[in-house]
N, C-alpha and C positions, 0 to 999 in steps of 0.2 A: 442566833444573831451575834453573840459575842465571839470574837476571835481571841487571839492570844493576849496575854498580859503584856502591854507595851512598856509600862514603867510604874514605879511607886515613887511618889513625890514627897520629899521631906522639906519642910520650911525650916530655914536656918537663920539665925541672927547675923552670922558672919560667913559669907560664902567662901572666902579664901581659906579660912581656918577649917571649915567643914571639908572642903576639897582636899586640903593638905592631910587631914585626918584619914580620909579614905585612901589617898595615894600612899602616904608614908607609913601609916599604921596597918592598914588592911592590904596594901599592895595592889590596889585597884587601878585600872586604866581610867584616868580622869580627863574629860574633854576640856575645851576652852570655854570661859564664860561667854554667854550670849545674852545680850539685852533684848527684851521683848516689851517695848513700851506699850503696845496695844493691850498687853495683859498686866502691865505694872510690875514686872519681875525681871530679874537677871537669873539665868539658869546655868547649871553645869550638869552634864550627863556623865554618868559613870556606867561603863559597860561591865556587866557581871556575867556575860556569856549567854544565859537563857533569857535575860531581860535587861532593863536599865534601872538605875536609881537616878532620879532627877532632884538635885538640890536647888531650892528656890530661895532667893533673897529679895526683899522688897526693892522696887525701883520707884522711888518717890513716896511721899507721905500718903498719897491716896491709894497706894497698893493694897489689894485685898490681903496680901501676905503680911503687911504691916499690922493690920487689925488682928490677924491670926497670932502674930508674935506678941501682941499686947496681952492676949489671953494665955499664951504659952511662951514665955520669954526665952526658954531654952530651945525652942523649936519643937518639931515633932512631925509625925506623918500628916500630910495635908490631903492627898488624894491618891487614887489608883486610876490608871488609864488602861482601857481595853480597846483593842482594835475592832472595827466593824467594816464590812465590805462596802456598805452604802450608807453613809451617814444620814442622808435625807430620809431614806426608808426606815432606818433605825429610829430617827427622831419622830417620824410620823407614827410608827408603831408604839413607841413609848408614850407619846401624847395621848393616843387612843386608849392606852391602858391606864391613863391617869397620872403618869409620872410628870413631874415638873422639870422643864428645861430652864436653866438659868439664863439671864440676859434676855435678849430679844428673840431667842429661839433660832436665830440664824447662825450657822457655823462661822467661826473665825479661823484665821490661819494660826496654827500652833507652832511650837518650837521646831518641829520637823518639816515645816512648810506644807503641812497637810491640814484639811479642815478638822476642827475640833468643836465639841459641845460639852457642857458640864451639866450634870444632873443633880437636882436638889438632894442634899444628904438626908433629909428627913424621910425621903421616899426609899432610901436604901440603907436602912439600919445605922444611920448616923455617919455614913461614909460618903464623902464627895467623890463622884465618879466622873471621869473625863472619858469621852469617846473620841477616838481618832480614826479617820478613814484610813484603811490599810493601803 
C-alpha cells in the first residue's frame, strides 16, 4: 500500500530563519513559502534529492502547529508523509484494520495540490502520518 517517502515535516517557530539555515548552512535548495489556510500553516519545501523536507510554521492562532510549538517551543519533527496510489482505497483499508483517520475522514487538498489524509499518531507508534495520493 505505501509508496515512497514523500517528505518529513518539521514544525518551526520561525520559517524564514529555518529556511535560511537549510539554505545557507546546509546548502539546500529551498522553495518559496506557501500559505495553506485550509491546514493552518505556511510551508517551505526543501529538495534533498531522494525526498523533501517540509518546514511548517503556524498560520493563525488556531493552527495545529501553534499547539505543537507550545509543547515544543524550539520546533521538531511533526509528521512523515508517504505516497499511496489510491487514497480512498488506502483510507478504507486502514479504517477496516482499525486505524483512525483524523478530521472527517475525507481527503483534503495538500501542499502539492493532491489529496491527503492524516492518521492518528497513537495508531502508529506515536508518529503522525500523512498519506498523499501519488
